[in-house]
C-alpha positions in Angstrom: -24.1 8.6 -1.3 -23.8 6.3 -4.1 -21.2 3.5 -3.8 -19.6 4.5 -7.1 -18.6 7.8 -5.2 -16.7 5.7 -2.6 -14.6 3.9 -5.6 -16.8 0.8 -6.3 -16.4 -0.3 -10.2 -18.0 -2.9 -12.3 -15.3 -5.0 -11.7 -16.2 -5.1 -7.6 -20.0 -5.3 -8.8 -19.1 -8.4 -11.1 -17.1 -10.0 -8.3 -20.1 -9.7 -5.9 -22.6 -10.9 -8.3 -20.3 -14.1 -8.8 -20.1 -14.8 -5.2 -24.2 -14.5 -5.0 -24.1 -11.1 -3.3 -26.6 -8.1 -3.6 -24.7 -5.1 -4.5 -26.9 -2.8 -2.3 -25.5 -4.8 0.6 -21.9 -3.4 0.0 -20.0 -1.4 2.1 -16.0 0.0 2.1 -14.1 0.0 5.1 -13.1 3.4 6.3 -11.1 2.8 9.3 -9.5 -0.1 11.4 -8.5 0.2 14.8 -7.4 -2.6 16.9 -10.0 -4.9 15.6 -12.7 -2.0 15.6 -14.2 -1.1 12.0 -15.6 1.6 10.6 -17.6 1.5 7.1 -19.4 3.7 4.6 -22.4 2.8 2.6 -25.1 4.5 1.0 -26.4 5.7 4.4 -23.3 7.3 5.5 -20.5 6.1 7.9 -21.0 3.9 10.8 -19.2 1.3 13.1 -19.3 -2.4 12.3 -18.1 -5.7 13.7 -17.1 -9.2 12.2 -19.6 -11.9 11.8 -18.7 -14.8 13.9 -18.3 -17.0 11.0 -15.9 -14.4 9.1 -14.0 -14.2 12.4 -13.6 -17.9 13.0 -12.9 -19.2 9.8 -10.1 -16.6 8.8 -7.4 -18.7 8.3 -4.8 -15.7 8.5 -4.8 -11.8 9.0 -5.1 -11.3 5.3 -8.5 -13.0 5.4 -9.9 -10.2 7.4 -11.0 -6.7 6.3 -8.4 -3.7 6.3 -9.0 -0.2 5.1 -10.2 0.3 1.5 -11.8 -3.1 1.3 -15.3 -3.7 0.0 -17.2 -6.0 2.3 -20.8 -7.6 2.4 -22.7 -6.2 5.4 -26.1 -6.7 7.1 -28.0 -4.5 9.4 -30.0 -1.5 8.3 -29.7 0.7 11.3 -26.8 1.6 13.6 -24.1 -1.1 13.8 -23.3 -3.1 10.7 -22.0 -6.6 10.6 -19.3 -7.6 8.1 -20.1 -11.0 6.6 -17.7 -11.1 3.7 -14.6 -9.7 2.3 -14.8 -9.0 -1.6 -11.8 -9.9 -3.8 -9.1 -7.3 -3.9 -8.4 -5.8 -7.2 -5.0 -4.0 -5.5 -3.5 -4.2 -2.2 -0.6 -2.8 -0.3 1.0 -5.4 2.2 4.3 -5.9 3.8 6.0 -8.1 6.1 4.9 -7.4 9.6 7.6 -5.9 11.8 9.6 -8.3 13.9 11.8 -11.5 13.1 8.9 -13.5 11.8 7.5 -13.6 8.3 3.8 -12.8 9.2 2.2 -10.5 6.5 0.5 -7.1 7.3 -2.1 -5.5 5.2 -1.8 -1.7 4.8 -4.7 -1.0 2.4 -6.7 -2.4 -0.3 -8.4 -1.0 -3.5 -5.6 1.7 -3.9 -5.5 3.3 -7.4 -2.6 5.7 -6.6 0.1 5.5 -3.8 1.8 8.6 -3.1 5.2 7.6 -1.6 6.2 10.7 0.7 9.9 11.3 1.4 11.0 14.8 3.1 13.6 16.8 1.7 16.8 17.0 3.9 16.4 14.3 6.9 14.2 11.7 5.3 15.8 11.5 2.0 16.4 7.9 1.3 16.3 6.6 -2.4 17.1 3.1 -1.2 14.0 2.9 1.2 12.2 4.3 -1.7 12.8 1.3 -3.8 11.0 -0.6 -1.2 8.1 1.3 -1.4 8.3 1.1 -5.1 8.6 -2.8 -5.1 5.7 -3.2 -2.7 3.4 -1.1 -4.8 4.1 -2.9 -7.9 3.9 -6.2 -6.3 0.3 -5.1 -5.3 -0.7 -3.9 -8.7 -0.7 0.0 -7.3 0.5 3.1 -9.6 2.8 5.4 -7.7 3.6 9.2 -7.8 6.5 10.0 -5.5 6.2 13.4 -3.3 9.2 15.1 -2.2 7.5 16.9 1.0 9.0 19.8 2.8 10.5 21.2 -0.3 11.0 24.5 1.4 13.7 23.1 3.6 16.1 22.7 0.6 17.7 25.2 -1.5 16.9 25.3 -5.2 20.1 23.6 -6.2 19.8 20.9 -3.6 16.3 20.5 -4.5 16.9 19.8 -8.1 19.5 17.3 -7.2 17.1 15.5 -5.1 14.4 15.6 -7.6 16.7 14.2 -10.5 17.7 11.2 -8.2 14.2 10.4 -7.2 12.9 10.5 -10.8 15.9 8.3 -11.9 15.2 5.8 -8.9 11.4 6.0 -9.1 10.8 5.9 -13.0 7.6 7.6 -12.0 6.3 11.0 -11.4 7.8 13.1 -8.9 6.3 16.2 -7.4 7.9 18.5 -4.8 5.5 19.7 -2.4 5.4 22.0 0.6 2.6 22.4 3.1 4.3 25.5 4.6 4.5 27.4 1.3 1.8 25.6 -0.7 4.2 24.6 -3.5 3.0 21.8 -5.5 -0.2 21.4 -3.8 -2.4 22.6 -6.7 -0.7 20.1 -9.0 -1.2 17.5 -6.5 -4.8 18.3 -6.0 -5.2 18.0 -9.8 -4.1 14.3 -9.6 -6.9 13.8 -7.1 -10.1 13.0 -9.5 -13.5 12.0 -7.9 -14.0 8.2 -7.2 -10.0 7.9 -7.3 -8.7 6.0 -4.1 -5.1 7.2 -3.1 -2.9 6.4 -0.2 -0.3 8.1 1.6 2.9 5.9 2.5 6.2 7.0 4.0 8.1 6.9 7.3 7.1 8.6 10.5 7.1 12.5 10.5 7.6 13.1 6.9 4.6 15.4 6.9 1.8 13.1 5.6 -0.7 14.1 8.1 0.0 17.9 7.4 -0.7 17.2 3.7 -3.9 15.5 4.5 -4.9 18.6 6.4 -3.9 20.7 3.8 -5.9 18.6 1.2 -9.0 18.7 3.2 -8.7 22.3 3.8 -8.8 22.3 7.6 -6.9 21.1 10.5 -8.7 17.8 10.9 -5.9 15.8 12.6 -3.3 17.0 15.3 0.5 17.7 14.0 3.3 18.4 15.9 6.8 19.1 14.9 10.1 19.1 16.9 11.7 22.6 16.9 14.5 23.6 14.8 14.5 20.4 12.5 11.4 20.3 10.5 11.2 16.7 11.3 7.6 15.7 12.2 6.3 13.6 15.2 4.5 10.6 14.6 1.0 11.5 14.8 -1.2 8.9 12.9 -2.1 5.9 15.0 -4.6 4.1 12.7 -5.2 3.5 9.2 -8.3 5.6 7.9 -9.8 6.8 4.6 -11.2 10.2 4.3 -13.2 11.9 1.5 -11.8 14.9 0.1 -13.8 17.9 -1.2 -13.3 17.1 -5.0 -14.6 13.5 -4.6 -11.4 11.8 -4.1 -10.7 9.3 -1.5 -7.6 9.4 0.5 -5.9 6.8 3.0 -3.7 8.0 5.4 -1.5 5.5 7.0 0.8 5.3 10.3 4.4 5.8 9.4 6.7 2.6 8.8 9.7 2.0 10.5 10.4 -1.4 9.0 9.3 -2.3 5.5 10.0 -6.0 5.0 9.1 -7.0 1.2 7.1 -10.4 0.8 7.2 -10.3 -3.3 4.0 -11.8 -5.0 2.7 -15.3 -4.9 5.8 -16.5 -6.8 8.3 -14.5 -4.9 8.8 -12.2 -7.8 10.0 -8.5 -7.1 8.0 -5.5 -8.5 9.2 -2.1 -9.4 12.1 -3.1 -11.6 10.7 -3.0 -15.2 14.2 -2.1 -16.6 16.0 -4.8 -15.3 13.1 -7.6 -16.2 13.2 -5.8 -19.7 17.0 -6.4 -19.8 16.7 -10.0 -18.6 14.6 -10.8 -21.7 17.7 -10.5 -23.7 20.0 -12.8 -21.4 21.4 -16.0 -22.7 19.9 -18.3 -20.1 16.1 -18.0 -18.8 17.0 -18.4 -15.5 20.0 -16.0 -15.5 20.6 -14.5 -11.8 22.9 -12.0 -13.3 25.7 -12.8 -11.2 28.3 -13.5 -13.5 26.7 -16.0 -16.0 27.8 -15.7 -19.8 25.6 -13.7 -21.9 24.1 -11.8 -19.3 22.1 -8.7 -20.8 21.8 -7.1 -17.5 25.4 -7.3 -16.5 26.3 -6.2 -20.1 24.1 -2.9 -19.5 26.1 -2.2 -16.2 29.3 -2.6 -17.8 28.0 -0.4 -20.6 27.0 2.4 -18.3 23.1 1.8 -19.5 22.1 0.5 -15.7 23.4 1.6 -12.4 25.3 -1.3 -10.3 23.7 0.2 -7.4 20.4 -0.5 -8.5 21.1 -4.1 -9.8 22.5 -4.6 -6.4 19.3 -3.3 -4.8 17.5 -5.7 -7.2 19.4 -8.7 -6.1 19.2 -8.0 -2.3 15.6 -7.1 -2.1 14.8 -10.0 -4.5 16.4 -12.3 -2.1 14.5 -11.0 0.8 11.0 -11.0 -1.2 11.5 -14.6 -2.2 12.7 -15.9 1.2 9.4 -14.4 2.7 7.2 -15.1 0.0 8.2 -18.8 0.4 7.8 -19.1 4.1 4.5 -17.2 3.9 3.2 -19.8 1.4 4.1 -22.3 3.8 2.5 -20.7 6.8 -0.9 -20.3 4.7 -1.1 -24.0 3.9 -0.4 -24.8 7.4 -3.1 -22.4 8.6 -5.8 -23.7 6.1 -5.1 -27.3 7.2 -5.5 -26.2 10.5 -8.8 -24.7 9.7 -9.9 -27.7 7.9 -9.1 -29.9 11.1 -11.2 -27.6 13.4 -14.3 -27.8 11.0 -14.0 -31.5 10.8 -13.8 -31.9 14.6 -16.8 -29.6 14.9 -18.7 -31.9 12.4 -17.9 -34.9 14.2 -18.9 -33.3 17.4 -22.0 -32.4 15.8 -23.0 -35.5 14.4 
């Protein structure tokens, strides 16, 4: 199989050459499960382990491979050894679950993220805003899927679709694995070589959609009786290749979705507010009552929902705080790594 069929682009090839790597030694991570790796290369899919140097010099979890990463490997038969992680063109990350500010990589190299919400029980535009912000911060384009559309009446479905479109400002597609509604339109988006990802809470129907797109019951699905709410079944991040040639990453459901922002703590996914902010009198306007605030003026005139600005303020504060503490931790990790290297050098010499 040619690596271009696995999503390798000229951008990745140029990065590999700039690092002095041979492009014929590149593979792509297809699954990660508790430190165990699977990779795809020209010979097919095989198990892989981290090179000792990569494992020991990794300053934090983000230095280790995640699903979708392109990596330099060695080994011709059987087990591959992952030597280096290539730069990431796009990445999806969140704050790790719990009280700390550690980051967790979800997937890399994603061209299109499908954010899945389920009609009725999981319909939550505020949670959707978090997914949109995470995708925008990582440079990933989004399409929203309203799954289990058969559970809503036509009137309910129309209202839900309208609200999601207003919140997402991105394409929204109603789908039903039970009736087949929207699946042809979804399949039409999955062009050869495209890497896409399914994101959403536990039980929204991601695994069922994967099975329908694969055309077989490749992964187990269970449902609670009567409600249509699914039971969490995906336990690891994994990438599968669809019949048409697209690559699809399925991820475990997320009960917590803490935001990290980008390297400066900015929050993506709010282009409308950012565009309005350019007309504010002050460049550092916080849109909290300053004179000449174009954003507040838009809210007063009815051009921007007050709830959307409130979400932007709330999520922005969270992302900025986590990005600041994340940056401090990275500097500490790097300093510790330099100290360890210095000690080893002294011991050798």
